[in-house]
MARTOR-775792 format. One line per 8 residues: number of its first residue (from 1); their letters; for each residue x, y, z of N, C-alpha, C. Coordinates in Angstrom, 2 decimals, m for minus. Atoms other than C-alpha are relative to their C-alpha. Layout:
NUM = A = X Y Z X Y Z X Y Z; ...;
END
This chain:
1 = MAKHLAQI = m1.24 m0.58 1.32 m39.78 m72.63 61.17 m0.44 1.50 0.42; 0.69 m1.47 m0.03 m41.35 m69.08 61.41 0.50 0.48 0.96; m0.35 0.04 m1.19 m40.47 m68.57 64.88 1.46 0.37 m0.29; m0.91 0.32 m0.54 m37.02 m69.42 64.54 0.54 0.76 m0.98; m0.65 m1.03 0.81 m36.11 m67.19 61.17 m0.29 1.03 0.76; 0.10 m1.66 m0.41 m37.60 m64.19 62.72 0.94 0.47 0.91; m1.19 m0.60 m0.79 m34.90 m64.67 66.06 1.02 0.08 m1.04; m1.23 m0.64 0.25 m32.34 m65.04 63.58 0.09 0.93 m0.75;
9 = IISGAQIL = 0.35 m1.69 0.36 m33.61 m61.91 61.78 0.76 1.03 1.12; 0.07 m0.78 m0.97 m33.94 m60.15 64.64 1.92 m0.14 0.92; m1.17 0.41 m0.61 m30.23 m61.38 66.41 0.92 0.42 m1.09; m0.88 m0.65 1.40 m28.46 m60.02 62.87 m0.40 0.92 0.08; 0.43 m1.41 0.33 m30.03 m56.91 62.96 0.55 m0.04 0.97; m0.50 m0.42 m1.44 m28.99 m56.61 66.97 1.40 m0.15 m0.59; m1.31 0.39 0.10 m25.70 m57.98 66.17 0.62 1.56 m1.34; m0.48 m0.67 1.38 m25.24 m55.68 62.28 0.00 1.97 1.13;
17 = GRAFAKTI = 0.39 m1.34 m0.54 m26.74 m52.33 64.44 1.34 0.14 0.96; m1.20 m0.31 m0.71 m23.90 m52.76 67.45 0.96 0.33 m0.51; m0.69 m0.36 0.35 m21.45 m53.21 65.11 0.35 1.03 m0.76; 0.83 m1.13 0.59 m22.66 m50.42 63.29 0.22 1.30 1.03; 0.52 m0.82 m0.95 m22.84 m47.97 66.66 1.40 m0.01 m0.23; m1.74 m0.04 0.05 m19.17 m49.08 66.88 1.48 0.79 m0.80; m0.68 m0.42 1.12 m17.70 m48.51 63.64 m0.12 2.05 0.29; m0.42 m1.56 m0.47 m19.12 m44.70 64.28 0.42 0.59 1.22;
25 = QNEIQASQ = m0.80 m0.15 m1.82 m18.06 m44.18 67.87 1.79 0.01 m0.20; m1.41 m0.41 m0.37 m14.31 m45.02 66.45 0.49 0.67 m1.17; 0.15 m1.12 0.36 m14.99 m42.73 63.59 0.34 1.41 0.42; m0.21 m1.70 m0.85 m15.61 m39.80 65.37 1.07 0.14 0.82; m1.25 m0.25 m0.91 m13.08 m40.70 68.15 1.50 0.62 m0.73; m1.04 m0.39 0.75 m10.48 m40.66 65.36 m0.19 1.03 m0.93; 0.03 m1.75 0.59 m11.36 m37.41 63.47 0.01 0.85 0.70; m0.35 m1.13 m0.88 m11.28 m35.92 66.52 1.69 0.07 0.33;
33 = QAARMRQP = m1.15 0.04 m0.24 m7.99 m37.32 67.33 1.19 1.01 m1.34; m0.61 m0.37 0.73 m6.69 m36.17 64.14 m0.09 1.54 m0.21; m0.02 m1.48 m0.15 m8.20 m32.43 64.28 0.92 0.52 1.51; m0.99 0.62 m1.04 m6.14 m32.78 67.63 1.12 1.04 m0.09; m1.46 0.53 0.44 m2.99 m33.21 65.91 0.04 1.14 m0.89; m0.51 m1.49 0.89 m3.66 m30.62 63.50 0.25 1.65 0.63; 0.27 m0.81 m0.95 m4.28 m28.18 65.91 1.46 1.33 0.34; m1.44 m0.67 m0.47 m0.81 m26.64 67.39 0.57 m0.43 m1.26;
41 = SHTNSDAA = m0.76 0.49 0.87 0.89 m27.38 64.14 m0.28 1.79 m0.45; 0.10 m0.99 1.09 m0.26 m23.73 63.00 0.13 0.82 0.69; 0.32 m1.03 m1.18 0.12 m20.26 64.67 m1.05 0.95 m0.62; 1.80 m0.60 1.01 m3.13 m17.92 64.25 0.81 0.43 m1.09; m0.34 m0.64 1.46 m1.62 m15.73 61.49 0.70 m0.84 m0.91; 0.06 1.23 0.94 m0.75 m18.88 60.08 m1.07 m0.35 m1.15; 1.63 0.63 0.37 m4.32 m20.56 60.12 m0.54 0.91 m1.02; 0.97 m0.54 0.83 m5.95 m17.62 59.00 0.11 0.40 m1.45;
49 = ATSLSGIS = m0.39 0.38 1.33 m3.71 m16.72 56.12 m0.36 m1.40 m0.88; m0.06 1.05 0.92 m3.87 m20.37 54.91 m2.00 0.03 0.05; 1.28 0.15 m0.16 m7.81 m20.28 55.77 m0.74 1.21 m1.19; 0.78 m1.33 1.52 m8.59 m16.86 53.30 0.52 m0.75 m1.12; m0.48 0.24 1.10 m6.19 m18.22 50.56 0.05 m1.99 0.15; 0.46 0.90 0.48 m6.85 m21.51 51.23 0.78 m1.34 m0.47; m1.33 0.21 0.30 m3.42 m22.92 50.43 1.05 0.00 1.31; m1.07 m0.03 m0.59 m0.42 m23.51 52.76 1.13 0.77 m0.10;
57 = LQEAKQIL = m1.04 m0.56 0.13 2.41 m21.89 52.86 1.11 m0.98 m0.68; m0.37 1.23 0.63 4.24 m25.19 52.36 0.11 m0.01 m1.38; 0.33 0.20 2.11 2.23 m25.52 48.97 0.38 1.01 m0.80; m0.13 m1.71 1.20 2.42 m21.96 47.80 1.48 m0.44 m0.02; m1.45 0.18 0.82 6.45 m22.61 47.59 0.35 m1.12 m0.97; m0.21 1.41 0.90 6.22 m26.21 46.18 m1.02 0.39 m1.38; 0.75 m0.28 1.21 3.65 m24.92 43.27 0.60 0.97 m0.86; m0.90 m0.88 1.05 5.80 m22.02 42.37 1.59 m0.04 0.08;
65 = NVADLQNA = m1.13 0.29 0.39 8.66 m23.53 42.86 1.40 0.69 0.66; m1.08 m0.75 m0.71 10.68 m21.33 45.13 0.20 m0.06 1.57; m0.85 m0.15 m1.10 12.95 m21.94 48.41 0.03 1.23 0.82; m0.21 m0.59 m0.99 13.75 m18.79 49.85 m1.28 1.71 m0.85; 0.83 m0.93 0.06 10.80 m15.99 49.85 0.24 1.25 0.12; m0.73 m1.14 m0.17 13.04 m13.26 49.97 0.79 0.35 m1.37; m0.76 m0.31 1.17 14.39 m13.56 46.90 m1.67 0.03 m1.39; 1.13 m0.10 1.17 12.08 m11.59 44.63 0.10 0.01 m1.25;
73 = ETLAKNYE = m0.10 m0.04 1.73 13.04 m11.81 41.36 m0.20 m1.66 m0.18; 0.54 2.10 0.64 12.82 m16.14 41.04 m1.54 0.52 0.49; 0.87 0.08 m0.55 9.84 m15.41 42.62 m1.43 0.63 m0.98; 0.71 m0.50 1.56 8.30 m13.35 39.69 0.16 m0.83 m1.00; m0.50 1.06 1.46 10.16 m15.19 37.05 m1.00 m0.91 0.17; 0.65 1.41 0.07 8.50 m18.61 38.04 m1.75 0.42 0.29; 1.25 m0.07 0.51 5.04 m16.80 38.49 m0.43 0.17 m0.92; 1.02 m0.60 1.31 4.86 m15.38 35.35 0.43 m1.46 m1.32;
81 = HFFKANDK = 0.40 0.79 0.57 6.30 m18.56 33.55 m0.85 m1.10 0.23; 1.15 0.93 m0.73 3.87 m20.66 35.75 m1.28 0.71 m0.84; 1.74 m0.13 0.35 0.86 m18.75 34.77 m0.18 0.11 m1.34; 0.26 m0.49 2.26 1.73 m18.02 30.78 m0.35 m1.34 m0.13; 0.45 0.74 0.88 2.10 m21.54 30.43 m0.68 m0.66 0.34; 1.05 0.93 m0.40 m1.05 m23.08 32.08 m1.29 1.39 m0.30; 0.24 m0.47 0.85 m2.68 m20.04 30.03 m1.25 m0.72 m0.96; 1.15 0.72 0.48 m6.51 m21.14 28.97 0.26 m0.47 m1.73;
89 = LSGGSFYL = 0.16 m0.28 1.34 m5.99 m20.06 25.45 1.47 m0.65 m1.22; m0.80 0.64 0.44 m2.62 m21.57 24.83 0.15 m2.05 0.31; 0.51 1.66 m0.53 m4.23 m25.21 25.89 0.64 0.08 1.67; m0.10 0.24 m1.33 m3.19 m24.49 29.60 m1.42 m0.89 0.83; 0.66 0.49 m0.91 m5.33 m25.14 32.67 m0.55 1.09 0.65; 0.48 m0.25 m0.98 m7.56 m23.39 34.51 0.11 0.11 1.27; 0.31 0.48 m1.18 m7.81 m24.89 37.07 1.48 0.15 0.87; m1.17 0.08 m0.65 m3.82 m25.05 37.63 0.57 1.70 0.11;
97 = QSKIVRAK = m0.14 m1.22 m0.09 m3.71 m21.12 36.50 m0.71 0.57 1.76; 0.99 m0.85 m0.94 m6.02 m20.19 39.36 0.72 m0.74 1.65; m1.10 0.32 m0.80 m3.64 m22.32 42.04 1.04 0.87 m0.17; m0.99 m0.71 0.66 m0.78 m20.59 40.32 m0.11 1.53 1.08; 0.22 m1.13 m0.83 m2.35 m17.76 41.75 m0.82 0.70 1.50; m0.04 0.17 m2.13 m3.66 m18.71 45.48 1.20 0.09 0.64; m1.10 0.37 m0.95 m0.22 m19.55 45.94 0.97 1.53 0.10; m0.21 m0.89 0.20 1.11 m16.36 44.58 m0.25 0.96 1.65;
105 = ERIDRELQ = m0.13 m1.00 m0.74 m1.00 m14.26 46.88 m0.17 m0.59 1.70; m0.86 0.52 m1.41 m0.22 m16.64 49.84 0.91 0.52 0.16; m1.76 m0.37 m0.27 3.42 m15.97 49.89 m0.11 1.80 m0.12; 0.05 m1.75 m0.62 2.39 m12.20 49.32 m0.37 0.12 1.48; 0.35 m0.55 m1.20 0.52 m12.16 52.41 0.75 m0.38 0.63; m1.36 0.39 m0.93 3.49 m13.89 54.34 0.85 0.92 0.30; m0.77 m1.02 0.83 5.55 m11.89 52.81 m0.56 2.16 1.01; 0.80 m1.27 m1.00 3.13 m8.55 54.56 m0.04 m0.48 0.82;
113 = TVEANSRK = 0.36 0.71 m1.12 3.01 m10.58 57.12 2.26 0.22 0.80; m1.23 m0.17 m0.75 6.74 m10.21 58.29 0.33 1.35 m0.48; m0.70 m1.02 0.08 7.29 m7.12 56.87 m0.69 0.83 1.18; 0.86 m0.52 m1.80 4.50 m5.75 59.94 0.66 m0.51 0.67; m1.32 0.57 m2.23 6.47 m8.03 62.67 1.09 0.59 m0.38; m0.87 m0.27 0.15 9.23 m6.45 61.38 0.12 1.81 0.10; 0.02 m1.17 m0.82 8.17 m2.52 62.05 m0.45 m0.29 1.00; 0.35 m0.11 m1.19 6.57 m3.52 64.39 0.73 m0.61 1.58;
121 = DPGNGE = m1.01 0.24 m1.33 10.04 m4.93 66.46 1.03 m0.04 m0.94; m1.41 m1.09 0.78 12.86 m2.29 64.78 1.20 m0.96 0.73; m1.79 0.39 m0.21 15.62 m4.02 66.97 m0.34 m1.76 0.51; m0.16 1.39 0.74 15.28 m7.49 65.86 1.60 m0.87 m0.17; m2.06 0.94 0.01 19.88 m8.03 65.77 m0.11 1.17 m1.00; m1.20 m0.62 0.83 20.18 m5.57 62.98 0.75 1.29 0.30;
END
């Protein structure tokens, strides 16, 4: 009786071990595939700016509710409004306020990149 019970336990452990190993392999493959899919979507400068600020340009535009980065007046107005609305002294959220600051920094970095590129290439059809 004990011999059969031991064989059942060993067989069950082997089956669970194989299933676990296969699951881990599948997760590693899925993770590698997801990393490959994300990689080509960013240019080098875009990826660097995103990694520095921790926020993508699209996300920054959504946070500050701006569609056109060249409209400095709307950008500044929305930034000031959202920053003041989320002030901790007026019952706002410090977390949201910091997200707003990071979004503004990300957009400012993008505008600096565009300006630097336009200085490098003055013959861009103007």
